[in-house]
Backbone as CSV, one residue per row, in Angstrom:
resi,resn,N_x,N_y,N_z,CA_x,CA_y,CA_z,C_x,C_y,C_z
1,MET,91.972,107.315,103.410,91.152,108.460,103.161,89.455,108.376,103.865
2,GLU,88.780,108.714,104.893,86.883,109.109,103.996,86.788,109.038,103.568
3,PRO,85.772,108.323,103.404,84.957,108.541,101.733,84.400,109.876,101.236
4,ILE,83.949,110.683,102.545,83.801,111.695,102.318,84.354,113.052,101.678
5,ARG,85.534,112.423,102.370,87.290,113.182,102.088,87.006,113.065,100.708
6,ARG,87.686,111.871,100.326,87.445,111.051,98.816,86.621,111.615,97.621
7,ILE,85.886,111.831,98.292,84.874,111.894,97.258,84.209,113.133,96.689
8,GLU,84.877,114.488,97.549,85.054,115.970,97.944,86.037,115.941,96.506
9,LEU,87.510,114.795,97.345,88.370,115.945,96.164,88.737,115.083,94.591
10,LEU,87.512,113.853,94.895,87.546,113.628,93.543,87.076,114.218,91.874
11,ARG,85.257,114.605,93.214,84.380,115.918,92.265,85.395,117.136,90.796
12,ASP,86.909,117.277,91.937,87.760,118.024,91.542,89.003,116.796,90.288
13,TRP,88.589,116.733,90.393,88.958,115.096,89.340,90.323,116.165,88.965
14,ARG,89.965,117.266,87.357,91.352,117.374,86.929,92.396,118.122,87.387
15,SER,91.727,118.946,88.421,93.077,119.614,89.693,93.521,118.626,89.730
16,LEU,93.519,117.296,90.264,94.314,116.229,90.995,95.028,115.475,89.478
17,ILE,94.352,116.153,88.577,95.015,115.599,86.723,95.986,116.586,86.298
18,ASN,95.770,117.840,86.609,96.855,118.097,86.567,98.296,118.256,86.988
19,MET,98.291,118.120,88.679,99.010,118.215,89.628,100.002,116.938,88.876
20,VAL,99.747,115.983,88.450,100.518,114.622,88.016,100.821,114.912,86.329
21,LEU,100.296,115.822,86.073,100.683,115.730,84.376,102.028,116.033,84.062
22,PRO,102.420,115.559,85.211,104.249,116.337,84.354,105.034,115.163,84.446
23,ILE,104.698,114.769,84.811,104.675,112.334,85.369,104.261,111.884,84.484
24,LEU,102.655,112.220,84.421,102.839,111.441,83.394,102.761,111.742,81.574
25,ARG,103.182,113.106,81.440,103.322,113.434,80.451,105.217,112.753,80.092
26,LYS,106.233,112.835,81.672,107.146,112.331,81.001,107.557,110.769,80.845
27,TYR,106.911,110.016,80.172,106.930,108.167,79.838,106.020,108.385,78.899
28,GLY,104.676,109.473,79.026,103.592,108.349,77.979,103.273,109.554,76.998
29,ILE,102.613,108.868,76.018,102.675,109.192,74.309,101.136,109.687,74.536
30,GLU,100.302,108.822,75.052,99.006,109.728,75.162,98.376,109.489,76.444
31,CYS,97.325,110.458,77.032,96.825,109.913,78.232,95.128,110.127,77.978
32,TYR,94.354,109.201,79.317,93.284,109.396,79.183,93.110,108.779,80.428
33,VAL,91.364,109.693,80.742,91.152,109.447,81.389,90.014,108.712,82.206
34,PHE,88.991,107.800,82.434,87.650,107.188,82.068,87.241,106.755,83.594
35,GLY,85.960,105.610,83.756,85.775,105.505,84.418,84.583,106.185,85.621
36,SER,84.306,106.435,86.903,83.460,107.373,87.182,83.364,108.222,87.777
37,VAL,84.629,108.509,87.371,85.062,110.153,88.155,84.549,111.330,86.633
38,VAL,84.911,109.927,85.491,84.258,110.946,84.304,83.219,111.127,83.570
39,THR,82.451,109.500,84.395,80.584,109.674,84.253,80.022,110.323,85.151
40,GLY,80.551,110.604,86.560,80.072,111.370,87.478,79.635,110.548,88.381
41,ARG,79.480,109.607,88.850,79.134,108.262,89.405,80.880,108.040,90.438
42,ILE,81.089,109.381,91.450,81.658,108.508,91.856,81.369,108.544,93.308
43,THR,81.684,107.611,93.878,81.654,107.228,95.137,82.919,107.520,96.214
44,GLY,82.812,106.225,97.332,83.668,106.801,98.731,84.629,106.013,98.418
45,SER,84.630,104.744,97.136,85.386,103.678,96.927,86.218,103.985,95.539
46,SER,85.492,104.940,94.402,86.003,105.175,93.245,87.375,106.165,93.575
47,ASP,88.614,105.429,92.445,89.720,106.449,91.958,89.577,107.286,90.603
48,ILE,90.440,108.058,90.273,91.159,107.876,88.826,91.115,106.979,87.748
49,ASP,90.671,106.945,87.437,91.307,105.203,86.120,91.693,106.500,85.101
50,ILE,93.490,105.651,85.118,94.043,106.476,84.143,94.446,105.592,82.833
51,LEU,94.459,105.652,82.113,95.248,104.806,80.597,95.950,106.063,79.989
52,LEU,97.462,105.279,79.886,99.041,105.965,79.763,99.394,105.076,78.793
53,VAL,99.290,105.479,77.775,100.465,104.927,76.749,101.664,104.978,76.222
54,ILE,102.498,104.511,76.002,103.777,104.650,76.539,104.362,103.913,74.558
55,GLU,105.855,103.934,74.675,106.826,103.904,73.850,107.005,102.529,74.243
56,SER,107.912,102.466,75.273,108.259,101.664,75.583,108.387,100.104,75.898
57,GLU,108.952,99.218,76.142,108.607,97.902,75.530,108.334,97.065,77.316
58,ASP,108.463,98.131,78.238,107.647,97.739,79.815,106.643,98.349,80.175
59,PRO,105.932,98.008,80.138,104.830,98.966,80.806,104.800,98.463,82.064
60,LEU,105.352,97.293,83.210,104.851,97.101,84.142,106.664,98.120,85.119
61,ASP,107.819,98.380,84.575,108.740,98.907,85.098,108.402,100.957,84.932
62,ILE,107.597,100.616,84.195,106.802,102.543,83.769,106.211,102.897,85.177
63,LYS,104.851,101.597,84.856,103.628,102.186,86.112,104.383,102.232,87.487
64,VAL,105.007,101.703,87.707,106.160,101.122,89.189,106.765,102.685,88.827
65,ARG,107.657,103.345,88.544,108.062,104.579,88.201,107.065,105.357,88.925
66,ILE,106.533,105.113,87.780,105.547,107.062,88.120,104.759,106.360,89.576
67,ILE,104.185,105.657,89.752,103.376,105.432,91.201,104.711,105.387,92.178
68,GLU,106.012,105.266,92.331,106.532,105.330,92.387,106.423,107.405,93.595
69,GLU,107.138,108.752,92.189,107.393,109.600,91.749,105.774,110.421,92.418
70,ILE,104.730,109.924,91.951,103.658,110.441,92.810,103.602,110.078,94.424
71,GLU,103.456,109.156,94.774,103.788,108.965,95.998,104.637,110.188,96.815
72,ASP,105.992,110.141,96.152,107.736,110.583,97.064,107.173,112.130,96.987
73,ARG,105.897,112.383,96.063,105.868,114.412,95.970,104.351,114.247,96.118
74,PHE,103.265,113.684,96.701,101.661,113.880,97.062,101.339,112.651,97.795
75,GLY,102.298,112.310,98.711,101.399,111.545,99.410,100.470,110.360,99.346
76,GLU,99.608,110.405,100.074,97.764,109.783,100.503,97.642,110.095,98.747
77,LEU,97.268,110.997,98.324,97.219,111.557,97.473,97.458,110.989,96.116
78,ALA,97.933,109.900,95.673,98.765,108.627,95.219,97.579,107.653,94.999
79,TYR,96.640,107.414,96.477,96.019,106.136,95.919,94.855,107.268,96.030
80,LEU,94.453,108.340,95.145,94.043,108.797,94.186,93.251,108.045,93.169
81,PHE,94.425,107.128,92.683,94.951,106.723,90.616,95.027,105.456,91.334
82,ASP,94.215,104.943,89.913,94.643,103.941,89.744,95.114,103.767,88.118
83,ILE,96.636,103.513,87.568,97.129,103.865,86.447,97.248,101.950,85.625
84,LYS,97.285,102.464,84.375,97.078,101.675,83.585,98.031,101.970,82.266
85,VAL,98.931,101.002,82.282,100.440,101.697,81.134,99.901,100.160,79.922
86,VAL,99.727,100.896,79.000,100.491,100.255,77.407,100.806,100.572,76.499
87,ASN,101.015,99.332,76.192,102.766,99.932,74.640,101.461,100.483,73.995
88,ALA,102.049,100.986,72.763,101.691,101.829,71.690,100.896,100.254,70.733
89,ARG,101.402,99.439,70.424,101.070,99.194,69.932,99.991,97.968,70.509
90,ASP,99.135,98.043,71.579,98.743,96.946,71.921,96.947,98.074,72.889
91,ARG,98.033,99.737,72.320,96.366,100.358,73.169,95.016,99.450,72.114
92,ASP,95.055,99.106,70.605,93.565,99.193,70.316,93.673,97.982,69.968
93,LYS,93.815,97.041,71.453,93.209,95.083,71.930,92.984,95.808,73.117
94,PRO,91.600,94.627,72.992,90.970,94.661,73.965,92.693,94.100,75.741
95,PRO,92.008,94.447,77.016,90.949,95.428,77.386,90.581,96.966,76.886
96,TYR,92.463,97.828,76.809,92.189,98.301,76.191,91.140,99.635,75.691
97,THR,90.385,98.806,74.261,89.244,99.557,74.034,88.370,100.174,74.298
98,TRP,88.087,99.262,75.874,86.774,99.450,76.864,87.666,100.401,77.797
99,PHE,88.557,100.410,78.070,89.310,101.760,78.405,88.432,102.630,77.751
100,LEU,88.358,102.809,76.957,88.896,104.375,75.964,87.352,104.302,75.276
101,ARG,86.127,103.925,75.698,84.353,104.358,75.372,84.860,105.280,76.245
102,GLY,84.040,106.213,75.821,84.236,107.518,76.964,84.933,108.401,77.510
103,ALA,85.865,107.458,77.901,87.166,108.639,77.605,87.385,109.918,77.889
104,VAL,88.329,110.569,78.208,88.308,112.429,78.290,89.443,111.967,78.011
105,ARG,90.126,112.166,76.738,92.066,112.856,76.623,92.508,113.370,77.423
106,ILE,93.684,113.323,77.904,94.305,114.159,78.241,95.845,114.785,77.366
107,PHE,96.169,113.929,76.791,97.206,114.383,75.959,97.381,113.242,74.730
């Protein structure tokens, strides 16, 4: 995707989050967006950084499922998302505490 097009899409990151929200809600108990889209420092290489808190013991399996569902449903738009998945018990440990500074809670 061309950097200019990427920036245009990311400026409306809330709409993009709303598109994938049903998928995220299916797996997560909390969801946060952090990084350049939240701070307004979007560049041609930016993405939407998501931290999804889950109850499951296998964050990697959940992450793979989410990415596959987003790719199947939205094609190349899936590459606008960088999803990090964490167990609820690890949410308040580094590096996740760093991700949550200045983050926007989605649910």
